[in-house]
Each structure stands twice: as structure tokens, then as C-alpha cells.
NUDO-104674 format. One record per residue (C-alpha): residue number from 1; residue in one letter; x, y, z. Coordinates in steps of 0.001 Angstrom, whole numbers, plus 524288, in hexadecimal, padded with zeros to 5 digits. Layout:
# residues N
+-----+---------+-------+-------+-------+
| num | residuo |    px |    py |    pz |
+-----+---------+-------+-------+-------+
| NUM |       a |     X |     Y |     Z |
...
+-----+---------+-------+-------+-------+
***
This chain:
# residues 309
+-----+---------+-------+-------+-------+
| num | residuo |    px |    py |    pz |
+-----+---------+-------+-------+-------+
|   1 |       m | 80001 | 7FF56 | 7FFEA |
|   2 |       k | 80B67 | 808B9 | 803AF |
|   3 |       i | 8114D | 806B0 | 7F55F |
|   4 |       l | 80451 | 80971 | 7EEEF |
|   5 |       s | 8032C | 81673 | 7F5D5 |
|   6 |       k | 81022 | 81AF5 | 7F312 |
|   7 |       n | 80E48 | 81767 | 7E508 |
|   8 |       n | 800EF | 81F00 | 7E4C6 |
|   9 |       l | 8082B | 829FC | 7EC3C |
|  10 |       s | 812ED | 82A1E | 7E1B2 |
|  11 |       n | 8094D | 82956 | 7D646 |
|  12 |       s | 80169 | 83492 | 7DB4F |
|  13 |       m | 80D66 | 83C73 | 7DD4B |
|  14 |       f | 8115D | 83A36 | 7CF99 |
|  15 |       f | 80478 | 83DCE | 7CA28 |
|  16 |       l | 8054A | 84AC3 | 7D25A |
|  17 |       a | 81223 | 84D80 | 7CD9D |
|  18 |       m | 80EDA | 84C5D | 7BFA2 |
|  19 |       l | 802A1 | 85505 | 7C2CC |
|  20 |       i | 80BA7 | 85F95 | 7C704 |
|  21 |       l | 81487 | 85E4B | 7BC3D |
|  22 |       s | 80936 | 85E11 | 7B28F |
|  23 |       g | 8046D | 86B74 | 7B84C |
|  24 |       v | 811F7 | 871B7 | 7B68C |
|  25 |       i | 8126F | 86C7D | 7A8C4 |
|  26 |       i | 805B1 | 87196 | 7A558 |
|  27 |       v | 80AA4 | 87F08 | 7AA28 |
|  28 |       l | 81770 | 87E3B | 7A33B |
|  29 |       v | 812ED | 87AC1 | 795D9 |
|  30 |       s | 80529 | 8828E | 79589 |
|  31 |       k | 80366 | 88F02 | 78E7A |
|  32 |       y | 7F6F8 | 8932C | 7957F |
|  33 |       w | 7F5F1 | 8992D | 7A2C0 |
|  34 |       l | 7E9B0 | 891D2 | 7A66D |
|  35 |       v | 7F130 | 88438 | 7A370 |
|  36 |       m | 7FC8A | 889C3 | 7AAC8 |
|  37 |       w | 7F2ED | 88B40 | 7B762 |
|  38 |       l | 7ED1A | 87E1E | 7B4B5 |
|  39 |       g | 7FB92 | 877B1 | 7B4DC |
|  40 |       l | 7FDB4 | 87FEE | 7C254 |
|  41 |       e | 7F23E | 8795E | 7C84D |
|  42 |       l | 7F44F | 86C52 | 7C421 |
|  43 |       n | 802D0 | 86DC0 | 7C8D4 |
|  44 |       l | 7FD4F | 8729E | 7D6C8 |
|  45 |       l | 7F38A | 86797 | 7D73C |
|  46 |       g | 7FD89 | 85DAE | 7D5CD |
|  47 |       f | 80759 | 863AC | 7E077 |
|  48 |       i | 7FCB7 | 864B7 | 7EA4A |
|  49 |       l | 7F8D9 | 8568B | 7E867 |
|  50 |       i | 807DC | 85299 | 7EA1A |
|  51 |       l | 808AA | 85B8C | 7F717 |
|  52 |       e | 7FC26 | 852CC | 7FB13 |
|  53 |       k | 802B7 | 8458F | 7F709 |
|  54 |       s | 80F04 | 848FD | 7FE46 |
|  55 |       n | 8076F | 84C73 | 80AC0 |
|  56 |       e | 80BB1 | 85ABD | 80CE7 |
|  57 |       e | 8045D | 861FC | 816B2 |
|  58 |       f | 7F61F | 8658E | 8131A |
|  59 |       y | 7F737 | 8740D | 81665 |
|  60 |       k | 80316 | 87440 | 80D12 |
|  61 |       i | 7FCB3 | 86ECC | 8019D |
|  62 |       m | 7F0C6 | 87783 | 80438 |
|  63 |       k | 7F91A | 88324 | 805BB |
|  64 |       y | 8009D | 8807D | 7F8F7 |
|  65 |       f | 7F34D | 87DA0 | 7F1C4 |
|  66 |       i | 7ED9A | 88A4A | 7F58C |
|  67 |       i | 7F8E0 | 893B3 | 7F2D0 |
|  68 |       q | 7FAFB | 88BDB | 7E562 |
|  69 |       s | 7EBE0 | 88D3D | 7E207 |
|  70 |       v | 7EAE5 | 89B40 | 7E5A1 |
|  71 |       a | 7F730 | 89D9D | 7DCDA |
|  72 |       s | 7F0C0 | 895F1 | 7D1C8 |
|  73 |       i | 7E3FB | 89D34 | 7D2E8 |
|  74 |       v | 7EA4B | 8A9E0 | 7D176 |
|  75 |       i | 7F2A4 | 8A53E | 7C5B7 |
|  76 |       s | 7E770 | 89FCF | 7BEEC |
|  77 |       m | 7DEFF | 8ACDC | 7C124 |
|  78 |       s | 7E98D | 8B4A8 | 7BABC |
|  79 |       f | 7EA4D | 8AB1C | 7AF81 |
|  80 |       f | 7DBE6 | 8ACD8 | 7AC75 |
|  81 |       l | 7DB9D | 8BB5E | 7AEBE |
|  82 |       k | 7E867 | 8BE6C | 7A78B |
|  83 |       n | 7E265 | 8BE0D | 79AE7 |
|  84 |       c | 7D727 | 8C656 | 79E19 |
|  85 |       v | 7DE2D | 8D1F2 | 7A274 |
|  86 |       e | 7E9AE | 8DB2E | 79EA4 |
|  87 |       g | 7F16C | 8E6BD | 7A34C |
|  88 |       g | 7F347 | 8E8D7 | 7B26F |
|  89 |       l | 7EA9B | 8DDA4 | 7B5C0 |
|  90 |       m | 7F22A | 8D44E | 7ADFD |
|  91 |       f | 7FE3B | 8D85F | 7B507 |
|  92 |       s | 7F766 | 8D5E0 | 7C275 |
|  93 |       l | 7F22F | 8C7DA | 7BDDF |
|  94 |       s | 80129 | 8C496 | 7B925 |
|  95 |       m | 806A8 | 8C994 | 7C5A8 |
|  96 |       t | 7FB4C | 8C0F5 | 7CE53 |
|  97 |       m | 7FF74 | 8B5A4 | 7C591 |
|  98 |       i | 80D6D | 8B7D5 | 7C962 |
|  99 |       f | 80A2C | 8B88B | 7D7C0 |
| 100 |       a | 80281 | 8ABE9 | 7D702 |
| 101 |       l | 80D7C | 8A53A | 7D0E2 |
| 102 |       f | 81793 | 8A9CF | 7DB11 |
| 103 |       l | 80DC7 | 8A453 | 7E50C |
| 104 |       k | 80DC3 | 897D4 | 7DF1F |
| 105 |       l | 81D46 | 8981F | 7DDB9 |
| 106 |       a | 81E66 | 89BD7 | 7EB5D |
| 107 |       v | 8277A | 8A7D2 | 7E6F9 |
| 108 |       a | 82ADE | 8B031 | 7F2E1 |
| 109 |       p | 82455 | 8B6BB | 7F8D2 |
| 110 |       l | 81922 | 8ADDD | 7F516 |
| 111 |       h | 81F9B | 8A2DF | 7FA9F |
| 112 |       f | 818B7 | 8A2E6 | 807FC |
| 113 |       w | 80FAF | 897BA | 80544 |
| 114 |       i | 819A2 | 88CF6 | 8016B |
| 115 |       v | 82295 | 88DA8 | 80CA0 |
| 116 |       p | 81B37 | 88543 | 81567 |
| 117 |       l | 81866 | 87BCF | 80B83 |
| 118 |       v | 825F2 | 8776F | 808E8 |
| 119 |       k | 82B1A | 8774A | 81647 |
| 120 |       k | 8297A | 86892 | 816A1 |
| 121 |       m | 8263B | 865D1 | 80A05 |
| 122 |       k | 82ADA | 85870 | 802C9 |
| 123 |       n | 83634 | 85920 | 7F996 |
| 124 |       m | 82E08 | 85551 | 7EE23 |
| 125 |       n | 822DA | 85FA0 | 7F1CC |
| 126 |       l | 82DAA | 869F2 | 7F3FD |
| 127 |       f | 832E4 | 866EA | 7E6A3 |
| 128 |       l | 825F6 | 868E7 | 7DFB5 |
| 129 |       i | 82275 | 8755F | 7E7E9 |
| 130 |       l | 82F2A | 87BF2 | 7E5CD |
| 131 |       g | 83267 | 87795 | 7D8B6 |
| 132 |       l | 828A4 | 87119 | 7CED5 |
| 133 |       q | 81CA8 | 878C6 | 7D457 |
| 134 |       k | 8241B | 88592 | 7D06F |
| 135 |       l | 824F5 | 88250 | 7C224 |
| 136 |       a | 817A2 | 884DE | 7BD7B |
| 137 |       p | 81543 | 891EF | 7C45F |
| 138 |       m | 822F5 | 896E3 | 7C0A4 |
| 139 |       f | 82065 | 892CB | 7B1F3 |
| 140 |       i | 8137A | 89A9A | 7B1CB |
| 141 |       f | 81A30 | 8A5B0 | 7B92C |
| 142 |       s | 82496 | 8A56C | 7ACF0 |
| 143 |       k | 818CF | 8A7CD | 7A404 |
| 144 |       i | 81531 | 8B3DC | 7A8B5 |
| 145 |       p | 81A17 | 8BFBF | 7A0F8 |
| 146 |       i | 82662 | 8C506 | 7A4B2 |
| 147 |       f | 81FF1 | 8D385 | 7A74D |
| 148 |       f | 81942 | 8CDC4 | 7B309 |
| 149 |       k | 825FC | 8C734 | 7B926 |
| 150 |       t | 82FA0 | 8D235 | 7B90A |
| 151 |       n | 82F8C | 8D4B2 | 7C7E0 |
| 152 |       t | 83BDF | 8CDAF | 7C9C7 |
| 153 |       m | 83F95 | 8D398 | 7D692 |
| 154 |       f | 834F0 | 8CBF5 | 7DD8B |
| 155 |       w | 83A45 | 8BF45 | 7D896 |
| 156 |       g | 84765 | 8C3D7 | 7DE17 |
| 157 |       i | 84109 | 8C6D5 | 7EB59 |
| 158 |       s | 83A45 | 8BAF5 | 7EBA0 |
| 159 |       a | 84648 | 8B1BF | 7E89E |
| 160 |       l | 84CC3 | 8B931 | 7F3A1 |
| 161 |       l | 84258 | 8B7FC | 7FC4A |
| 162 |       g | 842B3 | 8A98D | 7FA07 |
| 163 |       s | 85084 | 8A75C | 7FCC0 |
| 164 |       i | 8506D | 8AF41 | 80954 |
| 165 |       l | 845BB | 8A697 | 80E63 |
| 166 |       g | 84DD7 | 89B06 | 80ADB |
| 167 |       l | 85918 | 89F85 | 8130B |
| 168 |       f | 850FE | 89F75 | 81F03 |
| 169 |       s | 84B15 | 891B6 | 81C16 |
| 170 |       s | 850FA | 884E6 | 82248 |
| 171 |       s | 847E0 | 87B2D | 81B24 |
| 172 |       m | 84B56 | 875F6 | 80E3C |
| 173 |       n | 83E8C | 87662 | 8093C |
| 174 |       l | 83D6A | 88448 | 80B6C |
| 175 |       i | 84A5E | 88828 | 80672 |
| 176 |       l | 84657 | 88117 | 7FAA6 |
| 177 |       l | 83995 | 8888E | 7F9B4 |
| 178 |       f | 84061 | 89547 | 7FBAC |
| 179 |       s | 84AA8 | 891C0 | 7F155 |
| 180 |       s | 84075 | 88EE0 | 7E8F3 |
| 181 |       i | 83957 | 89C5C | 7EAD3 |
| 182 |       s | 84755 | 8A291 | 7E79E |
| 183 |       h | 848CA | 89A85 | 7DA84 |
| 184 |       s | 83B49 | 89EE2 | 7D575 |
| 185 |       p | 83F94 | 8AC1C | 7D1EC |
| 186 |       w | 84ABA | 8A82C | 7CB36 |
| 187 |       m | 841FD | 8A0DC | 7C1ED |
| 188 |       m | 839A2 | 8AD0A | 7C090 |
| 189 |       m | 84541 | 8B596 | 7BC63 |
| 190 |       l | 848E6 | 8AB5B | 7B1F1 |
| 191 |       m | 83B16 | 8AD8C | 7AB99 |
| 192 |       l | 83E42 | 8BBCC | 7A9EC |
| 193 |       s | 84C63 | 8B7EC | 7A2D6 |
| 194 |       n | 85082 | 8B672 | 7946A |
| 195 |       s | 84D74 | 8A802 | 797EB |
| 196 |       p | 84066 | 8A868 | 79D38 |
| 197 |       n | 83E91 | 8983C | 79D1B |
| 198 |       f | 84B83 | 89685 | 7A4EC |
| 199 |       w | 84402 | 897C4 | 7B1C8 |
| 200 |       f | 83F48 | 88A29 | 7AE3E |
| 201 |       i | 84D46 | 88546 | 7AEC6 |
| 202 |       y | 84FA8 | 88BEB | 7BB07 |
| 203 |       f | 843E0 | 88503 | 7C0CF |
| 204 |       l | 84819 | 87810 | 7BC79 |
| 205 |       v | 85554 | 8799E | 7C2DF |
| 206 |       y | 84F17 | 87E01 | 7CF03 |
| 207 |       l | 845B5 | 872F4 | 7CE75 |
| 208 |       l | 851D2 | 86936 | 7CC85 |
| 209 |       n | 859BC | 86F14 | 7D7EF |
| 210 |       l | 84DE9 | 86F0F | 7E0D4 |
| 211 |       s | 84A6A | 860DA | 7DDF3 |
| 212 |       m | 85913 | 85CBE | 7E087 |
| 213 |       v | 859BC | 8645F | 7ED75 |
| 214 |       l | 84C87 | 85DBB | 7F29D |
| 215 |       f | 851AC | 85035 | 7ED33 |
| 216 |       f | 85EEA | 8514D | 7F241 |
| 217 |       s | 85B16 | 856CB | 7FF69 |
| 218 |       q | 85472 | 84A7A | 80396 |
| 219 |       e | 860E4 | 8433D | 803C1 |
| 220 |       n | 86DA4 | 84660 | 80BF1 |
| 221 |       k | 8762F | 84066 | 801FC |
| 222 |       y | 8718B | 849FA | 7F7D2 |
| 223 |       k | 8735C | 855C6 | 7FFA0 |
| 224 |       l | 87EAF | 85B38 | 7F7C2 |
| 225 |       l | 87636 | 85991 | 7EB37 |
| 226 |       m | 86B8D | 86229 | 7F23C |
| 227 |       f | 87570 | 86BFE | 7F4CB |
| 228 |       l | 87A1A | 86D1F | 7E794 |
| 229 |       s | 86AD5 | 86DD1 | 7E258 |
| 230 |       l | 868F2 | 8790A | 7ECC1 |
| 231 |       l | 87582 | 88011 | 7E6E9 |
| 232 |       s | 87093 | 87E3E | 7D89E |
| 233 |       m | 862B8 | 883F0 | 7DD4D |
| 234 |       g | 869E0 | 88F5B | 7E374 |
| 235 |       g | 870B1 | 89249 | 7D78A |
| 236 |       l | 87FA9 | 88FA1 | 7DA2D |
| 237 |       p | 8877A | 88F40 | 7CDAE |
| 238 |       p | 889EF | 88759 | 7C68B |
| 239 |       l | 87DAD | 87F64 | 7CAE5 |
| 240 |       l | 87175 | 87EA4 | 7C17F |
| 241 |       g | 86A5E | 887DA | 7CAF9 |
| 242 |       f | 873E6 | 89280 | 7C8B4 |
| 243 |       y | 872E9 | 89216 | 7BA4D |
| 244 |       v | 86430 | 89422 | 7B952 |
| 245 |       k | 8660C | 89FD5 | 7C2BE |
| 246 |       w | 87072 | 8A5EA | 7BAB2 |
| 247 |       v | 866E3 | 8A632 | 7B035 |
| 248 |       a | 85DC3 | 8ADAC | 7B66C |
| 249 |       i | 8676F | 8B657 | 7BA3E |
| 250 |       f | 86D91 | 8B7F8 | 7ACD7 |
| 251 |       y | 86080 | 8B9A4 | 7A581 |
| 252 |       n | 85B2C | 8C43F | 7AFFC |
| 253 |       f | 85D73 | 8D191 | 7B1C5 |
| 254 |       a | 85592 | 8D573 | 7BDC9 |
| 255 |       s | 861E3 | 8D7A3 | 7C590 |
| 256 |       l | 85BCE | 8D984 | 7D345 |
| 257 |       t | 85326 | 8CE17 | 7D113 |
| 258 |       i | 85EDF | 8C56C | 7CEFF |
| 259 |       i | 86664 | 8CB92 | 7D976 |
| 260 |       l | 85AF9 | 8C66E | 7E21A |
| 261 |       l | 859C8 | 8B986 | 7DC80 |
| 262 |       l | 86936 | 8B808 | 7DD7A |
| 263 |       l | 86812 | 8BB0D | 7EC1A |
| 264 |       s | 85CD4 | 8B0F0 | 7ED80 |
| 265 |       s | 866E6 | 8A681 | 7E7EA |
| 266 |       i | 8712F | 8A9E3 | 7F084 |
| 267 |       m | 86832 | 8A885 | 7FC20 |
| 268 |       n | 8637C | 89ACB | 7F6DC |
| 269 |       m | 870AC | 89685 | 7F50C |
| 270 |       y | 8745F | 899B2 | 8032C |
| 271 |       m | 86816 | 8921D | 8067B |
| 272 |       y | 86B50 | 886B8 | 7FF62 |
| 273 |       i | 87997 | 885A0 | 80416 |
| 274 |       r | 87404 | 88772 | 811AE |
| 275 |       i | 86A85 | 87BA1 | 81151 |
| 276 |       s | 8744B | 87380 | 809D5 |
| 277 |       i | 87FD9 | 8749D | 812E0 |
| 278 |       k | 87657 | 8723A | 81E37 |
| 279 |       s | 870D1 | 865D9 | 8181F |
| 280 |       l | 87E96 | 8610F | 813F6 |
| 281 |       l | 883C7 | 863C6 | 8220A |
| 282 |       n | 878B7 | 85A1B | 8273E |
| 283 |       l | 87EA0 | 84E77 | 81EFF |
| 284 |       k | 8858C | 844B5 | 82667 |
| 285 |       n | 88F9A | 84108 | 81D1E |
| 286 |       i | 895B4 | 84ECF | 81C3A |
| 287 |       s | 8A090 | 850E3 | 824BF |
| 288 |       k | 89FC7 | 85D92 | 82D42 |
| 289 |       k | 8AE57 | 85EEB | 82BAD |
| 290 |       i | 8AC81 | 861DF | 81C6C |
| 291 |       m | 89FF6 | 869C3 | 81FC2 |
| 292 |       e | 8A761 | 8728F | 828D2 |
| 293 |       s | 8B369 | 873C8 | 820CF |
| 294 |       k | 8B6F3 | 88138 | 819DB |
| 295 |       s | 8B72F | 879E8 | 80C87 |
| 296 |       f | 8A9A0 | 87601 | 80D93 |
| 297 |       l | 8A29A | 881AB | 808BD |
| 298 |       p | 8AABB | 883AA | 7FC58 |
| 299 |       m | 8A8CA | 8750D | 7F8C8 |
| 300 |       f | 899F3 | 876F9 | 7FBBF |
| 301 |       f | 898A6 | 88109 | 7F22F |
| 302 |       f | 8A127 | 87C29 | 7E7A4 |
| 303 |       t | 89D09 | 86DD5 | 7E7B0 |
| 304 |       p | 88F8C | 870E4 | 7E078 |
| 305 |       i | 89719 | 87967 | 7D66C |
| 306 |       m | 8A12D | 86D14 | 7D3A9 |
| 307 |       f | 895BE | 86467 | 7D30F |
| 308 |       f | 88F35 | 86B4B | 7C771 |
| 309 |       l | 89B4D | 86F20 | 7C040 |
+-----+---------+-------+-------+-------+
***
């Protein structure tokens, strides 16, 4: 009976994962706003059911559902009304849609609802909510005309706020959450560049690093690989995460916003190194004498570089 129940659970989880992917694919391939909205709802339905199957706390599921539903209603209303108006009202509707998308993406300072949700969330659900669930709203945001996305200063402040909050967090889940918040503005900046579709490459690199961090964090023998993934996520050269941030800097000219984003990345790097050193110090097979030696820190910084050359 236990084997049958496990098989049924795995089959249902696979079906729900396909439901989420179907919603994302519908958003990515559609040219119509209404169909994109339907894809968003399909995606939301699949994730809510996965949370329920994973035995997440009921109030967390309801909170996520309510926030996402409110944002979806605002987005759908904007879709329907934007073809009926023009001028100043058109601008207001577009800004309202952007606000709703920011709420869905949990972009700071609209991240208040997601913090209690991720504190004790399981790794697979954390990967979905911080990774795959961001793809569809981010794609819709990329389709909004550039004219409505020129307030880049807000993005820089949002990234900086996410990094500052991460510095005061000790939980790995919260650190990854605030890291995710600080990465979103980098993708948005790439939408304004000469290569507006490069944000998708940035997202894939971020998704890869996030999955590796969550996977390697489960086993002590993989802690060093987790550390390398964190450094790549932070943008340490010559790792892959550095390349996508370099493109964002190279193709954008909003100098003050770029400075804020760079400050955010520096804070993230400090945060990643701090948590990595702490986790490595807890490993039993690492000698305290080596960790306390003066040559350890230079070795700690140059090992990832040598590894990827």
C-alpha cells in the first residue's frame, strides 16, 4: 500500500509539474494578452496544487493564492481596458499592470507577502517559487512598451534593498529569496539594452545557479560546489554569472542605476562568501589549522577561478 501511495504521489506531482510548464509555455509562445493571462492562471493552479501535495502549511498556500489572484485580476483588467482607452488613462493602466507584475514577482518593496512563505519551504518548492514561477510574469513585463519601463532608478533601489535585507538574514531560504529580489532588476535592465532578449539568458543562468545551490546544499560532500554556484550567482569573474552581468553593464547607459546594481552585487557577494565559509567550517573533514592559516583566504578566492579556467 505504501508503494502504491508513493507511486500515486509521484505521478500526481509529475502531472502538476507538467501543468506548470504548460502554463509557462503558453505565455512564452502566445501573441495575445488574454492567452498569456490564461497561461498565468494555469501556472498558478499547478503551483498551488504542488504546495498542497507537499503538505505546506495551509495559511501559506492561501496567502500565496490570494496575493497572486489579486495581481492576476489587476493584470486581466488592464488587458481588457487598454484597448479601449488612450492618452493619460492608457499610461495609468500600463503602470497599474507593471505594479501588479511587480507584486507577482515579489520585487522590493512589494516583497512583504513572500517572506513568511519561504522561511521553512522545501527545496523543490523554493526552486519553483524563486525560479520557474518568475519566468511567465517576467516575460509579460518584457512585452510592455519600453516607454513605460524607463524609471530605472526604482530598479536600482529595489536591488539594493534586497541585498541589504539579505545581509541581516541568517536563514539560507531567506538569503536566496533576497538574492532573487536583487537579481530581478538586472533582468529588467537587460530589457532596455541593445539585446532586449538577453534577459532570458540571464534568467537561465540564474535558474541553473539556484538549482545547483539547492541541490548541493543537501549534502556535506558537495558544499564546495555549492560555494562555487553561489559565487557564480554573485557574479565573480570569470564565472558564468559574471558574463551576464557584464553584458547588462555594457549595453546600458543609466550610470546611477548601474552603480546601485553593482553595490547590490557586492553586498550579495559578501553575503554568499559569509554563508559559504560558515557552512565549510562546519564540515568535519576540514582541518581547523588550514582554515585558520593566513593562506586560506587567498586560496578560498582563487580556487573557483582556477576551477573554471
